[in-house]
C-alpha positions as CSV (number, residue, x, y, z in Angstrom):
1,M,0.0,0.0,0.0
2,D,2.7,2.4,1.0
3,A,4.9,1.9,-2.1
4,V,2.0,2.4,-4.5
5,E,0.9,5.4,-2.5
6,A,4.3,7.0,-2.6
7,A,4.5,6.5,-6.3
8,N,0.9,7.4,-6.8
9,S,1.0,4.6,-9.3
10,G,0.8,0.8,-9.2
11,H,-1.4,-2.1,-8.3
12,P,-2.0,-2.7,-4.6
13,G,-5.0,-5.1,-4.9
14,M,-3.3,-8.3,-6.1
15,P,-0.4,-8.2,-3.6
16,M,-2.9,-7.6,-0.7
17,G,-5.2,-10.4,-1.8
18,M,-2.4,-13.0,-2.5
19,A,-0.3,-12.1,0.6
20,D,-1.4,-15.2,2.6
21,A,-0.9,-17.6,-0.4
22,A,2.5,-16.1,-1.1
23,T,3.5,-16.4,2.5
24,A,2.6,-20.1,2.4
25,L,4.7,-20.6,-0.7
26,F,7.8,-18.7,0.4
27,T,8.0,-19.8,4.0
28,R,7.1,-23.5,3.5
29,Y,7.9,-24.7,0.0
30,L,10.0,-22.5,-2.3
31,K,13.6,-23.7,-2.5
32,F,15.9,-20.7,-2.8
33,D,19.0,-19.1,-1.3
34,P,19.1,-15.3,-1.3
35,K,22.8,-15.4,-1.0
36,D,23.1,-17.1,-4.4
37,P,20.0,-16.1,-6.5
38,H,21.4,-18.0,-9.5
39,W,21.8,-21.4,-7.7
40,P,20.9,-23.8,-10.6
41,D,18.7,-26.1,-8.6
42,R,16.6,-23.4,-7.0
43,D,12.9,-23.5,-7.5
44,R,11.7,-21.0,-10.1
45,F,9.0,-18.5,-9.0
46,V,7.1,-16.6,-11.8
47,L,4.9,-13.7,-10.9
48,S,2.8,-14.0,-14.1
49,A,0.4,-11.3,-12.8
50,G,3.3,-8.9,-13.1
51,H,1.2,-5.8,-12.4
52,G,1.3,-6.9,-8.8
53,S,5.0,-6.4,-8.7
54,M,5.1,-5.1,-5.2
55,L,4.3,-8.6,-4.0
56,I,7.6,-10.0,-5.3
57,Y,9.6,-6.9,-4.3
58,S,8.3,-7.3,-0.8
59,L,9.1,-11.0,-0.7
60,L,12.6,-10.5,-1.9
61,Y,13.3,-7.8,0.7
62,L,11.7,-9.8,3.5
63,T,13.6,-13.0,2.8
64,G,17.0,-11.3,2.7
65,Y,18.0,-10.7,-0.9
66,A,20.6,-8.0,-1.2
67,R,18.2,-6.0,-3.3
68,P,15.7,-4.5,-3.3
69,T,16.6,-2.4,-0.3
70,I,13.9,-0.6,1.7
71,D,14.9,2.5,-0.1
72,D,14.5,0.8,-3.5
73,I,10.9,-0.1,-2.5
74,R,10.4,3.5,-1.2
75,N,11.3,4.6,-4.7
76,F,9.0,2.1,-6.4
77,R,8.4,2.9,-10.1
78,Q,10.9,5.8,-10.0
79,L,13.9,6.4,-12.2
80,G,16.8,4.4,-11.0
81,S,14.9,2.1,-8.7
82,P,15.1,-1.6,-9.6
83,C,11.6,-1.9,-8.4
84,A,10.1,-1.2,-11.8
85,G,6.4,-1.0,-12.5
86,H,6.5,-4.6,-13.7
87,P,9.1,-7.1,-12.7
88,E,12.2,-7.1,-14.9
89,N,14.6,-10.0,-14.8
90,F,17.6,-7.8,-15.6
91,E,16.9,-5.4,-12.7
92,L,16.8,-7.8,-9.7
93,P,18.2,-11.2,-9.0
94,G,15.3,-13.3,-7.7
95,V,13.1,-12.0,-10.6
96,E,13.3,-14.9,-13.0
97,V,11.4,-13.5,-15.9
98,T,10.0,-10.1,-17.1
99,T,6.3,-10.2,-16.7
100,G,3.4,-7.8,-17.2
101,P,2.1,-8.7,-20.6
102,L,-0.5,-11.0,-19.2
103,G,-0.3,-14.8,-20.0
104,Q,3.3,-14.7,-21.0
105,G,4.6,-15.4,-17.5
106,L,2.5,-18.6,-17.3
107,A,3.7,-19.6,-20.7
108,M,7.3,-19.0,-19.9
109,S,6.9,-21.1,-16.8
110,V,6.0,-24.0,-19.0
111,G,9.3,-23.6,-20.8
112,M,11.1,-23.5,-17.4
113,A,9.3,-26.8,-16.4
114,I,10.4,-28.4,-19.7
115,A,14.0,-27.4,-19.1
116,E,14.0,-28.8,-15.6
117,R,12.6,-32.1,-16.7
118,H,15.1,-32.3,-19.6
119,L,18.1,-31.6,-17.4
120,N,16.8,-33.9,-14.7
121,A,16.7,-36.7,-17.3
122,I,20.4,-36.0,-18.1
123,Y,21.8,-35.3,-14.7
124,G,19.5,-37.1,-12.3
125,D,17.7,-36.1,-9.1
126,E,21.0,-35.4,-7.4
127,L,21.8,-32.3,-9.4
128,V,18.4,-31.3,-11.0
129,D,15.4,-31.6,-8.8
130,H,13.3,-28.5,-8.5
131,R,9.9,-27.0,-9.2
132,T,8.4,-24.1,-11.0
133,Y,5.7,-22.1,-9.1
134,V,3.5,-19.4,-10.7
135,I,1.1,-16.8,-9.4
136,A,-1.4,-16.0,-12.1
137,G,-4.4,-13.8,-12.2
138,D,-7.7,-13.8,-14.1
139,G,-6.1,-11.8,-16.9
140,D,-3.4,-14.4,-17.3
141,L,-6.0,-17.1,-17.7
142,M,-8.0,-15.1,-20.3
143,E,-5.2,-14.3,-22.7
144,G,-5.1,-16.7,-25.6
145,V,-1.5,-17.7,-25.0
146,N,-2.4,-19.4,-21.7
147,H,-4.6,-21.9,-23.8
148,E,-1.6,-22.8,-25.9
149,A,0.7,-23.1,-22.8
150,V,-1.7,-25.1,-20.8
151,G,-2.3,-27.5,-23.6
152,L,1.4,-28.1,-24.1
153,A,2.1,-28.5,-20.3
154,G,-0.8,-31.0,-20.0
155,N,0.5,-33.0,-23.0
156,L,4.0,-33.2,-21.6
157,K,2.8,-34.1,-18.0
158,L,4.9,-31.4,-16.5
159,G,4.2,-32.4,-12.9
160,R,6.8,-30.0,-11.4
161,L,4.7,-27.0,-12.5
162,V,2.3,-25.5,-9.9
163,V,0.1,-22.5,-10.7
164,L,-1.6,-20.6,-8.0
165,W,-4.6,-18.8,-9.5
166,D,-5.5,-15.6,-7.7
167,D,-9.3,-15.9,-8.3
168,N,-10.4,-12.6,-7.1
169,R,-13.0,-12.3,-9.8
170,I,-12.0,-8.7,-10.7
171,T,-10.4,-7.1,-13.7
172,I,-9.8,-3.4,-14.6
173,D,-13.3,-3.1,-16.0
174,G,-15.0,-4.7,-13.0
175,S,-16.4,-8.2,-12.3
176,T,-15.1,-11.0,-14.4
177,D,-18.8,-11.7,-15.0
178,L,-18.7,-8.9,-17.6
179,S,-16.4,-10.9,-19.9
180,R,-16.1,-14.5,-18.8
181,N,-18.5,-17.4,-18.1
182,E,-16.2,-20.3,-18.8
183,D,-15.5,-23.0,-16.2
184,V,-11.8,-22.4,-15.8
185,I,-11.2,-25.4,-13.6
186,A,-13.0,-27.7,-16.1
187,R,-10.9,-26.3,-18.9
188,F,-7.6,-27.1,-17.1
189,A,-8.9,-30.5,-16.1
190,A,-9.8,-31.2,-19.7
191,S,-6.2,-30.3,-20.6
192,A,-4.9,-33.1,-18.3
193,W,-4.1,-30.8,-15.4
194,H,-4.7,-31.6,-11.7
195,T,-6.9,-29.0,-10.1
196,V,-7.7,-28.1,-6.5
197,E,-9.5,-25.2,-4.8
198,C,-8.8,-23.5,-1.5
199,D,-9.4,-20.4,0.5
200,G,-6.5,-18.2,-0.7
201,L,-6.8,-16.0,2.4
202,D,-5.9,-18.9,4.7
203,S,-2.2,-19.9,4.4
204,G,-2.8,-23.2,6.1
205,K,-5.4,-24.1,3.5
206,V,-3.1,-23.0,0.7
207,S,-0.4,-25.2,2.1
208,K,-2.7,-28.2,2.0
209,A,-3.5,-27.4,-1.6
210,I,0.2,-27.1,-2.5
211,D,0.8,-30.5,-0.7
212,E,-1.9,-32.1,-2.9
213,A,-0.4,-30.5,-6.1
214,I,3.1,-31.7,-5.3
215,A,1.8,-35.3,-4.8
216,D,0.2,-35.4,-8.3
217,E,2.1,-36.3,-11.3
218,R,0.3,-33.8,-13.5
219,P,0.8,-30.0,-13.7
220,S,-1.4,-28.3,-11.1
221,L,-3.8,-25.4,-11.0
222,I,-4.6,-24.2,-7.5
223,R,-7.6,-22.0,-7.4
224,C,-7.0,-19.6,-4.5
225,K,-10.3,-17.8,-3.8
226,T,-9.2,-14.3,-2.7
227,I,-10.5,-10.8,-2.2
228,I,-8.7,-8.1,-4.2
229,G,-7.3,-5.4,-2.0
230,Y,-8.0,-7.5,1.1
231,G,-7.8,-5.4,4.2
232,A,-8.9,-2.1,2.7
233,P,-12.4,-1.9,4.3
234,N,-14.1,0.4,1.8
235,K,-12.5,-0.7,-1.5
236,Q,-11.6,-4.4,-1.1
237,G,-13.4,-6.7,-3.6
238,T,-13.7,-3.9,-6.2
239,E,-11.8,-2.8,-9.3
240,A,-10.9,0.4,-7.3
241,T,-8.0,-1.5,-5.7
242,H,-6.7,-2.9,-9.0
243,G,-4.6,-0.3,-10.6
244,A,-4.5,2.8,-8.4
245,A,-3.2,4.1,-5.1
246,L,-5.7,3.5,-2.3
247,G,-5.5,7.1,-0.9
248,A,-4.4,8.3,2.5
249,D,-7.8,7.7,4.1
250,E,-8.3,4.2,2.9
251,I,-4.7,3.2,3.8
252,A,-5.3,4.6,7.4
253,A,-8.5,2.5,7.5
254,A,-6.7,-0.6,6.2
255,R,-4.0,-0.2,8.9
256,K,-6.7,-0.2,11.5
257,E,-8.5,-3.1,9.9
258,L,-5.3,-5.1,9.7
259,G,-3.9,-4.2,13.1
260,W,-0.8,-2.7,11.5
261,D,0.7,0.2,13.6
262,S,4.1,0.6,12.0
263,P,4.8,3.8,9.9
264,P,5.2,3.5,6.1
265,F,8.3,1.4,5.1
266,E,9.1,0.3,8.6
267,I,9.0,-3.4,9.4
268,P,9.0,-4.4,13.1
269,D,12.2,-6.3,14.1
270,D,10.4,-9.4,15.1
271,V,8.6,-9.7,11.8
272,L,11.6,-9.0,9.7
273,S,13.8,-11.4,11.7
274,A,11.2,-14.1,11.3
275,W,11.1,-13.6,7.6
276,R,14.9,-13.5,7.3
277,E,14.9,-16.9,9.0
278,F,12.5,-18.2,6.4
279,G,14.9,-16.9,3.8
280,K,17.7,-19.1,5.2
281,R,15.7,-22.4,4.8
282,G,17.5,-23.2,1.6
283,E,21.1,-22.7,2.8
284,A,21.7,-26.2,4.1
285,E,20.1,-27.8,1.0
286,H,22.3,-25.5,-1.2
287,R,25.4,-26.6,0.6
288,E,24.5,-30.3,0.2
289,W,23.9,-29.7,-3.5
290,N,27.3,-28.1,-3.9
291,R,28.8,-31.1,-2.2
292,R,27.0,-33.5,-4.6
293,L,28.0,-31.4,-7.6
294,S,31.7,-31.4,-6.6
295,A,31.6,-35.2,-6.1
296,S,29.8,-35.7,-9.4
297,G,32.7,-34.7,-11.7
298,K,30.1,-32.7,-13.8
299,N,30.7,-29.3,-12.3
300,D,32.3,-27.7,-15.3
301,E,30.0,-29.3,-17.8
302,L,26.8,-28.2,-15.9
303,M,28.0,-24.7,-15.2
304,A,29.0,-24.3,-18.9
305,R,25.5,-25.4,-19.9
306,M,23.9,-23.0,-17.5
307,S,26.0,-20.1,-18.8
308,G,24.7,-20.7,-22.4
309,Y,28.0,-21.7,-23.8
310,A,28.0,-23.2,-27.3
311,S,31.1,-24.6,-28.9
312,D,31.9,-23.5,-32.5
313,S,34.2,-26.4,-33.2
314,W,31.6,-27.7,-35.7
315,L,31.9,-24.6,-38.0
316,K,35.2,-25.0,-39.8
317,P,34.7,-28.7,-40.8
318,H,31.2,-27.9,-41.9
319,L,32.3,-24.9,-44.0
320,D,35.1,-27.0,-45.5
321,S,32.6,-29.6,-46.6
322,L,30.3,-26.9,-48.1
323,L,33.2,-25.4,-50.1
324,A,34.4,-28.7,-51.3
325,N,31.0,-29.4,-52.8
326,P,29.0,-26.1,-53.0
327,P,25.3,-27.0,-52.8
328,K,22.4,-25.4,-54.5
329,V,19.8,-25.6,-51.8
330,A,17.2,-23.6,-50.0
331,T,18.6,-21.9,-46.9
332,R,16.0,-23.7,-44.9
333,K,17.8,-26.9,-46.1
334,A,21.2,-25.3,-45.5
335,S,20.0,-24.6,-41.9
336,E,19.2,-28.3,-41.5
337,M,22.6,-29.2,-42.8
338,A,24.2,-26.8,-40.3
339,L,22.1,-28.3,-37.5
340,E,23.3,-31.8,-38.5
341,A,26.7,-30.5,-37.6
342,I,25.7,-28.4,-34.6
343,N,23.5,-30.7,-32.6
344,P,26.0,-33.5,-32.0
345,V,28.5,-30.9,-30.7
346,V,26.2,-28.4,-28.9
347,T,24.3,-30.9,-26.9
348,S,22.4,-28.2,-25.1
349,T,20.2,-27.4,-28.1
350,I,16.5,-28.3,-28.0
351,G,14.7,-27.9,-31.3
352,G,11.1,-27.7,-32.3
353,S,8.5,-26.4,-34.6
354,A,4.9,-25.2,-34.5
355,D,3.7,-28.1,-36.6
356,L,5.9,-27.3,-39.6
357,T,8.8,-29.7,-38.9
358,G,9.1,-30.9,-42.5
359,S,8.9,-27.3,-43.8
360,N,11.1,-25.7,-41.3
361,N,13.8,-28.4,-41.4
362,T,14.4,-28.1,-37.7
363,K,14.6,-31.8,-36.7
364,T,17.9,-33.5,-37.4
365,K,18.3,-37.2,-37.8
366,A,19.6,-38.1,-34.3
367,L,17.2,-35.9,-32.3
368,Q,14.5,-37.8,-30.5
369,P,11.2,-36.1,-29.5
370,L,10.9,-34.7,-26.0
371,T,7.8,-36.3,-24.6
372,A,6.3,-37.2,-21.3
373,D,7.9,-40.6,-21.7
374,N,11.3,-39.3,-22.8
375,Y,12.3,-35.9,-21.3
376,A,15.8,-36.6,-22.5
377,G,14.6,-36.0,-26.0
378,R,15.7,-32.8,-27.8
379,Y,12.9,-32.0,-30.1
380,V,9.5,-30.5,-29.0
381,Y,6.4,-30.9,-31.1
382,Y,4.8,-27.6,-30.1
383,G,1.6,-28.0,-32.3
384,I,0.0,-25.1,-33.9
385,R,1.0,-22.8,-31.0
386,E,3.4,-20.2,-32.4
387,F,2.9,-17.7,-29.5
388,G,3.1,-20.5,-26.9
389,M,6.2,-22.0,-28.5
390,A,8.0,-18.6,-28.5
391,A,7.1,-17.9,-24.9
392,A,8.0,-21.5,-23.8
393,M,11.4,-21.0,-25.5
394,N,11.9,-17.8,-23.5
395,G,11.3,-19.8,-20.3
396,M,13.7,-22.5,-21.4
397,A,16.4,-20.0,-22.1
398,L,16.0,-18.1,-18.9
399,H,15.9,-21.3,-16.9
400,G,19.3,-22.0,-18.3
401,G,21.1,-25.2,-19.3
402,V,19.4,-25.4,-22.7
403,I,19.5,-23.4,-26.0
404,P,16.1,-23.5,-27.6
405,Y,15.4,-23.1,-31.3
406,G,12.1,-23.3,-32.9
407,G,10.5,-22.8,-36.3
408,T,7.5,-21.6,-38.2
409,F,6.9,-19.5,-41.3
410,L,8.3,-15.9,-41.2
411,V,4.8,-14.5,-41.8
412,F,3.6,-16.2,-38.6
413,T,6.0,-14.2,-36.5
414,D,2.9,-12.0,-36.2
415,Y,1.5,-14.7,-34.0
416,A,4.7,-14.9,-31.9
417,R,5.7,-11.2,-31.9
418,P,4.9,-10.4,-28.2
419,A,7.1,-13.2,-27.1
420,I,9.9,-12.3,-29.6
421,R,9.8,-8.8,-28.1
422,L,10.1,-10.2,-24.6
423,S,13.0,-12.3,-25.8
424,A,14.8,-9.1,-26.7
425,L,13.8,-7.3,-23.6
426,Q,15.0,-10.1,-21.3
427,R,18.1,-11.0,-23.4
428,A,16.9,-14.5,-23.7
429,K,19.1,-16.7,-25.9
430,V,16.4,-18.0,-28.2
431,I,16.9,-18.8,-31.9
432,Y,13.9,-18.4,-34.2
433,V,14.1,-20.4,-37.4
434,M,11.7,-18.6,-39.7
435,T,11.4,-20.2,-43.2
436,H,9.4,-19.3,-46.3
437,D,10.8,-15.8,-46.0
438,S,9.5,-14.0,-49.1
439,I,7.3,-14.3,-52.2
440,G,9.7,-17.1,-53.0
441,L,7.4,-19.4,-51.2
442,G,5.2,-19.1,-54.3
443,E,1.7,-20.6,-54.7
444,D,0.5,-20.1,-51.1
445,G,0.0,-16.5,-52.0
446,P,-0.4,-13.2,-50.2
447,T,-1.6,-14.6,-46.8
448,H,1.7,-16.6,-46.5
449,Q,4.1,-14.3,-48.2
450,P,5.8,-11.9,-45.8
451,I,6.3,-8.4,-46.9
452,E,6.7,-6.1,-43.9
453,H,8.0,-8.7,-41.6
454,L,11.7,-8.4,-42.0
455,Q,11.8,-4.7,-41.4
456,S,9.3,-4.9,-38.5
457,L,11.5,-7.5,-36.8
458,R,14.6,-5.4,-37.4
459,A,12.8,-2.6,-35.6
460,I,12.9,-4.6,-32.3
461,P,15.8,-3.4,-30.2
462,G,18.1,-6.2,-29.1
463,L,17.0,-8.7,-31.7
464,E,19.4,-9.8,-34.4
465,V,17.8,-10.7,-37.7
466,Y,19.8,-12.8,-40.1
467,R,18.9,-13.4,-43.8
468,P,21.6,-15.6,-45.3
469,A,22.2,-15.9,-49.1
470,D,23.5,-19.4,-49.4
471,A,24.6,-22.4,-47.3
472,V,27.9,-20.8,-46.2
473,E,26.2,-17.7,-45.0
474,T,23.6,-19.9,-43.3
475,A,26.3,-21.7,-41.3
476,E,28.0,-18.5,-40.3
477,C,24.7,-17.0,-39.2
478,W,24.0,-20.1,-37.1
479,A,27.4,-19.7,-35.4
480,L,26.6,-16.1,-34.6
481,A,23.2,-16.9,-33.2
482,L,24.7,-19.6,-31.0
483,A,27.4,-17.2,-29.8
484,S,25.0,-14.4,-29.0
485,D,23.7,-13.6,-25.5
486,G,20.3,-12.6,-26.8
487,P,17.7,-13.7,-29.4
488,S,18.1,-14.2,-33.1
489,V,15.9,-14.7,-36.0
490,L,17.1,-16.7,-39.1
491,A,15.0,-15.8,-42.1
492,L,15.3,-18.7,-44.6
493,T,14.1,-19.5,-48.1
494,R,11.8,-22.2,-49.4
495,Q,13.4,-21.9,-52.9
496,N,16.8,-23.2,-53.9
497,L,19.6,-20.7,-54.1
498,P,23.0,-21.1,-55.8
499,P,26.2,-20.8,-53.8
500,V,27.6,-17.3,-53.7
501,R,30.4,-17.9,-51.3
502,T,32.9,-20.4,-52.8
503,E,36.2,-19.4,-51.2
504,A,37.5,-20.2,-47.7
505,M,37.8,-17.2,-45.4
506,T,39.7,-16.7,-42.2
507,E,36.9,-14.8,-40.5
508,N,33.2,-15.2,-40.3
509,L,32.1,-12.5,-42.8
510,C,28.5,-12.5,-41.6
511,S,29.8,-11.2,-38.3
512,R,30.4,-7.9,-40.0
513,G,26.7,-7.7,-40.8
514,A,27.5,-6.7,-44.4
515,Y,30.6,-7.3,-46.6
516,R,31.7,-6.7,-50.1
517,L,30.9,-10.0,-52.0
518,K,31.9,-8.7,-55.4
519,S,34.0,-5.6,-56.2
520,A,33.4,-3.5,-59.3
521,K,35.5,-4.3,-62.3
522,N,34.8,-1.1,-64.1
523,A,34.9,2.3,-62.4
524,R,32.5,2.0,-59.5
525,K,29.1,3.7,-60.1
526,V,26.7,1.4,-58.3
527,I,26.7,-0.4,-54.9
528,F,24.1,-3.1,-54.6
529,L,22.9,-3.9,-51.1
530,A,21.1,-7.2,-51.0
531,T,20.0,-9.9,-48.5
532,G,19.1,-13.6,-48.8
533,S,17.7,-14.8,-52.0
534,E,18.1,-11.4,-53.6
535,V,21.9,-11.5,-53.4
536,E,21.8,-13.8,-56.5
537,I,19.6,-11.2,-58.3
538,A,22.0,-8.4,-57.4
539,L,25.0,-10.4,-58.7
540,G,23.2,-11.0,-62.0
541,A,22.3,-7.3,-62.3
542,A,25.8,-6.2,-61.5
543,E,27.1,-8.6,-64.3
544,R,24.8,-6.9,-66.8
545,L,25.8,-3.4,-65.8
546,E,29.5,-4.4,-66.0
547,A,28.9,-5.5,-69.6
548,Q,27.7,-1.9,-70.2
549,G,30.9,-0.5,-68.6
550,V,29.2,0.4,-65.4
551,G,31.2,-0.8,-62.3
552,A,29.0,-2.3,-59.6
553,D,29.9,-3.6,-56.1
554,V,27.6,-6.2,-54.6
555,V,27.3,-6.1,-50.8
556,S,25.7,-9.0,-49.1
557,M,24.0,-7.7,-45.9
558,P,22.8,-10.7,-43.8
559,C,22.4,-8.7,-40.7
560,T,21.7,-4.9,-40.5
561,E,22.2,-4.9,-36.7
562,K,25.7,-6.3,-37.0
563,F,26.6,-3.9,-39.7
564,D,25.3,-0.9,-37.6
565,A,27.6,-2.0,-34.8
566,Q,30.8,-1.9,-36.9
567,D,33.3,1.0,-36.6
568,D,33.1,4.0,-38.8
569,A,36.1,3.0,-40.9
570,Y,34.6,-0.3,-41.9
571,R,31.1,1.1,-42.7
572,E,32.7,3.9,-44.7
573,D,34.7,1.3,-46.7
574,I,31.6,-0.7,-47.5
575,L,29.3,2.3,-48.1
576,P,31.5,5.3,-48.9
577,D,29.9,8.6,-48.1
578,V,30.1,10.3,-51.5
579,S,27.9,12.5,-53.5
580,N,24.8,10.7,-54.8
581,R,25.8,11.8,-58.2
582,E,29.0,9.8,-58.0
583,I,27.8,6.4,-56.7
584,L,24.2,5.1,-56.7
585,R,23.3,2.9,-53.7
586,V,20.7,0.3,-54.6
587,S,18.9,-2.0,-52.1
588,V,17.3,-5.2,-53.3
589,E,15.1,-7.2,-51.0
590,A,11.8,-9.0,-51.7
591,G,10.0,-7.2,-49.0
592,S,9.0,-3.7,-47.7
593,T,11.5,-1.0,-48.9
594,F,10.6,1.0,-45.7
595,G,13.8,1.8,-43.8
596,W,16.3,1.0,-46.6
597,E,16.8,4.7,-47.2
598,R,19.2,4.9,-44.2
599,Y,21.6,2.8,-46.4
600,T,20.8,4.0,-49.8
601,G,20.2,7.7,-49.0
602,L,17.1,9.6,-49.9
603,H,18.2,9.7,-53.6
604,G,19.2,6.1,-53.8
605,L,17.2,3.3,-55.3
606,R,15.1,0.9,-53.2
607,L,13.9,-2.2,-55.0
608,G,11.4,-4.3,-53.2
609,I,7.7,-4.9,-52.6
610,D,5.4,-2.3,-51.0
611,R,2.2,-4.2,-51.5
612,Y,1.0,-7.7,-50.8
613,G,2.2,-10.7,-52.8
614,V,0.6,-12.8,-55.5
615,S,-0.3,-16.5,-55.7
616,A,2.0,-17.8,-58.3
617,P,5.1,-20.0,-58.8
618,A,8.1,-18.3,-57.3
619,P,9.9,-17.4,-60.6
620,D,6.6,-15.9,-61.9
621,A,6.1,-13.9,-58.7
622,Y,9.7,-12.5,-58.9
623,K,9.2,-11.5,-62.5
624,F,5.9,-9.9,-61.8
625,F,7.5,-7.7,-59.2
626,G,10.5,-6.8,-61.3
627,L,13.0,-8.7,-59.2
628,T,15.1,-10.4,-61.9
629,P,18.6,-9.5,-63.0
630,D,17.5,-8.0,-66.2
631,A,14.7,-5.9,-64.6
632,V,16.9,-4.7,-61.8
633,A,19.7,-3.8,-64.2
634,A,17.3,-1.8,-66.4
635,R,15.9,0.0,-63.4
636,V,19.3,1.0,-62.2
637,A,20.4,2.2,-65.7
638,D,17.2,4.3,-66.0
639,H,17.7,5.8,-62.5
640,M,21.3,6.6,-63.2
641,K,20.2,8.4,-66.4
642,Q,17.6,10.4,-64.5
643,R,20.1,11.3,-61.8
644,E,22.9,12.1,-64.4
645,I,25.2,9.6,-62.8
646,R,28.0,8.9,-65.4
């Protein structure tokens, strides 16, 4: 109450209503050690109802984490305080995931539970034996992604997942009767979950429900019947406590109602010392775990996995084989070829697809399915659940010990976008394998042909978007994605592409983001900037211009984010800053031209597609949109004439 009042902003109702349930969880069940918030075998706690962030900040402070301090809490929602409006995993150890967008915390917890079961199957109970607990609100259970996550968890029988549902029957607009009449318990039961109901305002009854959940082999939903804003005598049970400060008069009345005499931000010594003792419950178990880890001989291996380390020893042998026999393949196939080299070496990878395995080429020969009968498997069949898949992969990555990658069509990043954004915000090491990346997918037509998607994904801060041009670039991009400490998107073709890289290099050229693939033979007048399948087209157009005496560089730009991060000298070498009358910059990409002007300049030429696609075989579609070597060369020649570039 006091923190929200001081900020005049926040959500006091949920923390007040779930205080008893959270007390039961943190003082009797949750396995953690505030002195080492990153202990690998700790239980994971996810506050999916992230608007109630003061609940977790209070719990972290009371149980003895170094931060937040009481001053941090006093400055709740203020600039510089780690107590942000919604919990951020990069602000405070003890906050496992960033939550607030409702439903995603619950969906990420499914990924955490998958990671725990997988690592348990590899390392056994002695090193991996923990649970994932979630507090979710009515909004979490309304958002569509929870349906995807719940179905996946039930199918995989994730019995180490326990969700405490804050059933206070209130949303921002008022009673949940305004918008929901479904039987939530029946829905979870139908999805193969264990369910139990209890009085959420009685910690003893909550404990009994948790005991029942722990004893069941299925994932569990505990319906905690609560009162939002419990203790505020005039506002409790109403939407007035959901998202606004209670006000001085109501806080004074609540203090009287609850028998709380202490001034704001002061915790009586006996209360604080009792909570700090609860916070020490995990110390002995942590010490014993450390002893077992040391005796196991697997310390270095497990810690390397938890850090996200991925060896690149596969890369050179794979590149050597590609250069020895340059293949003409779709980059989705080139990705599969790279994965055949990666997966035996980087054993922490867990692949998957949203029911497009045969199209995304994400399953390699040796990977076995991860199922309820085989958690040691390394391939998840997510079903048609793009959003749920992406959110679960976030949870897997943030749990640690696994590197998740998953596929769908690039156009369906629209279904997954909120989770992709959270991947970037949380710095989650997730690799999105997005195939059918342009009109090159052909006959499926406009609904499946991505146009704006590449540029909209590039607009997400912290997300690296790779669009390789052949098998060599695809392998290099995979190496970069595995080495990254954040998320990556691999945009891959359906149609076959010829090899454009045929010579061995001492460095990963894609690490530069853009590099000169072909230098002008005649005096340079044109610089082509192309990505993916359009690099081949740019090379063909450059050849035609050279035949006319017009020198043309071809720059392959697989990752604009990587190029933007290069130093000035390198960027100047690739894209010299000269008068537009001296050198024409031309971008070629089968998608939206929006944004390419930052590389071509306002007077450059941007060739792409600024409308929806067409249903036609890929060659016909490319010809229709003028994306052929002949058409591109003609457009460039005409533009040069108009701009008087000679």
